[in-house]
C-alpha positions in Angstrom: 0.0 0.0 0.0 1.5 3.4 -0.9 2.9 5.5 2.0 0.9 8.6 1.0 -2.3 6.6 1.0 -1.6 5.4 4.5 -1.0 8.9 5.6 -4.3 10.1 4.0 -6.2 7.4 5.8 -4.6 8.2 9.1 -5.4 11.8 8.6 -9.1 11.0 7.8 -9.3 8.8 10.8 -7.9 11.5 13.1 -10.3 14.1 11.7 -13.3 11.7 12.1 -12.2 10.9 15.7 -11.9 14.6 16.4 -15.4 15.4 15.1 -16.9 12.5 17.0 -15.2 13.8 20.2 -16.6 17.3 19.7 -20.1 15.9 18.9 -20.0 13.7 21.9 -18.9 16.6 24.1 -21.7 18.8 22.8 -24.3 16.1 23.4 -22.9 15.5 26.9 -23.0 19.3 27.7 -26.5 19.6 26.4 -27.7 16.5 28.3 -25.9 17.7 31.5 -27.5 21.2 31.2 -31.0 19.8 30.8 -30.5 17.4 33.7 -29.2 20.3 35.8 -32.3 22.5 34.9 -34.5 19.6 35.7 -32.8 18.9 39.1 -33.0 22.7 39.9 -36.7 22.8 39.2 -37.5 19.6 41.2 -35.7 21.3 44.2 -37.6 24.5 43.8 -39.6 25.3 47.1 -43.4 25.0 46.6 -43.8 28.7 47.4 -41.8 29.8 44.3 -43.8 30.8 41.2 -44.8 28.0 38.8 -42.8 27.8 35.5 -44.8 27.6 32.2 -43.8 26.8 28.7 -44.4 29.9 26.5 -45.7 27.6 23.6 -48.3 26.1 25.9 -49.3 29.2 27.8 -52.7 29.5 26.1 -53.9 25.9 26.3 -56.8 25.4 28.8 -54.8 23.5 31.4 -51.8 25.8 31.5 -54.1 28.9 31.5 -56.1 27.5 34.4 -52.8 26.8 36.3 -51.5 30.3 35.4 -54.7 32.1 36.7 -54.4 30.0 39.9 -50.8 31.2 40.3 -51.8 34.8 39.9 -54.8 34.7 42.3 -53.9 32.1 44.9 -52.3 34.7 47.2 -54.1 37.8 45.9 -55.1 40.4 48.5 -56.4 43.9 48.6 -54.5 46.3 51.0 -54.4 49.8 52.2 -51.3 51.0 54.0 -50.3 54.5 55.0 -52.7 56.0 52.5 -51.7 53.8 49.6 -54.1 51.2 48.3 -54.0 48.5 45.7 -54.2 44.7 45.1 -51.3 42.4 45.3 -51.1 39.5 42.8 -49.1 36.4 42.5 -46.4 35.8 40.0 -45.5 33.1 37.5 -42.4 32.4 35.4 -41.9 31.3 31.8 -39.0 29.1 30.5 -36.6 31.3 28.6 -34.5 30.5 25.5 -31.7 29.1 27.6 -34.1 26.7 29.4 -34.1 28.7 32.7 -37.2 30.5 34.3 -37.7 34.1 33.6 -40.3 36.5 35.1 -43.7 36.8 33.5 -42.9 40.5 33.2 -40.4 39.6 30.4 -43.4 38.7 28.3 -46.1 41.0 29.7 -44.6 44.4 30.3 -47.9 46.1 31.5 -50.5 45.4 34.1 -54.0 46.7 34.0 -56.2 46.4 37.1 -59.9 47.3 36.7 -62.1 48.2 39.7 -65.9 48.7 39.7 -67.7 50.9 42.2 -69.4 48.7 44.9 -71.6 51.4 46.4 -73.2 53.3 43.5 -74.3 53.1 39.8 -74.9 55.7 37.1 -77.7 55.0 34.8 -77.6 51.4 35.9 -73.8 51.1 35.1 -71.1 51.0 37.8 -68.3 53.6 37.6 -65.0 52.0 36.7 -61.4 52.8 37.7 -58.7 51.3 35.5 -55.3 51.4 37.1 -52.4 50.8 34.8 -48.6 50.6 35.2 -45.5 48.6 34.5 -45.2 44.8 35.3 -42.4 44.4 37.8 -41.4 41.7 40.3 -41.6 42.5 44.0 -38.6 42.0 46.3 -39.8 38.6 47.6 -39.8 37.1 44.1 -43.2 35.6 44.8 -45.6 38.4 43.8 -45.9 41.2 41.3 -45.2 44.7 42.6 -48.7 46.1 43.2 -49.9 49.2 41.3 -50.7 51.5 44.2 -52.8 54.7 44.2 -53.7 57.3 46.9 -57.5 57.7 47.7 -56.8 61.1 49.2 -55.5 62.5 45.9 -58.6 61.1 44.0 -61.0 62.7 46.4 -59.2 66.1 46.0 -59.7 66.0 42.2 -62.8 67.2 40.3 -65.4 64.4 40.0 -65.4 63.6 36.2 -64.3 61.0 33.7 -60.5 61.5 33.5 -57.1 60.0 33.7 -55.0 60.8 36.8 -51.2 60.4 37.1 -50.4 62.2 40.2 -49.7 59.3 42.5 -46.5 58.3 44.4 -45.4 56.2 41.5 -45.5 58.5 38.4 -45.7 55.4 36.1 -49.1 54.4 37.6 -52.2 56.0 36.1 -55.9 55.7 37.0 -58.6 56.2 34.4 -62.2 56.9 35.6 -65.2 55.9 33.5 -68.9 56.6 34.1 -68.4 58.7 37.2 -71.1 61.2 38.1 -71.2 63.8 40.9 -69.6 61.9 43.8 -66.5 59.7 44.0 -67.2 56.1 45.0 -65.9 55.1 48.3 -65.8 51.3 47.6 -64.0 49.7 44.7 -64.2 46.0 43.9 -61.6 44.2 41.9 -63.3 43.6 38.5 -60.6 42.5 36.1 -56.9 41.7 35.8 -55.0 42.0 32.5 -51.3 41.4 31.8 -50.3 42.4 28.3 -47.5 43.6 26.0 -48.5 46.7 24.0 -46.5 45.4 21.0 -48.6 42.2 20.9 -52.1 41.5 19.7 -54.9 41.8 22.3 -55.7 38.1 22.1 -52.2 37.4 23.6 -53.1 39.1 26.9 -53.7 37.3 30.1 -57.2 38.3 31.3 -59.0 37.3 34.4 -62.6 38.5 34.8 -64.5 39.3 38.0 -66.6 36.1 38.1 -63.5 33.9 37.9 -61.8 36.1 40.6 -64.7 35.6 42.9 -65.0 31.9 42.2 -61.3 31.2 42.8 -61.0 33.4 45.9 -64.5 32.6 47.3 -65.0 36.4 47.9 -64.5 39.8 46.2 -61.5 41.9 46.8 -62.6 45.3 48.0 -61.0 48.6 48.8 -62.7 51.1 50.9 -62.0 54.7 51.7 
């Protein structure tokens, strides 16, 4: 067998062996990474937010679990003049396989309240509070969109949008108000959305579902 042919065959063998080693290394790394992600998630404390696959986030089962995650620890609060509703938080699997905050997909939160103590022409006044979606310090809940009743009551009673609260990124839009500000507001609707995405990609929870899941209405009084 010619010497140059032997050298070529050896060279091809070494190249093939090198490629096989690289491919095996990549496979081992990928398998190890996935195993590590799985192990990390199985060790996650039950109190931490649930992790959802973005591709499955709209199927009925995932959506039901997602709504449960948002509402399971929901509460209305009023502290030192600031009021709002605290919602739970969920996570979505990112492109690297690790969990990322829901706020990475849904940059805005919209909380709608209806007046619980009055109606105008048969329709309850509405207050739509809107602001950025951010994760609270505990990592378990969304930062609540807070507003101050005192500032509302000092304003002229009319349909309007107010943005004079402690957090300048939070606004409150009033719809169907008459000659008196309501003193009781009931959580009516929750919406998480991305302004750049179609409306049907929003996460929406209506009042009937909120009441059914919590067994009560969440109410703020002034």
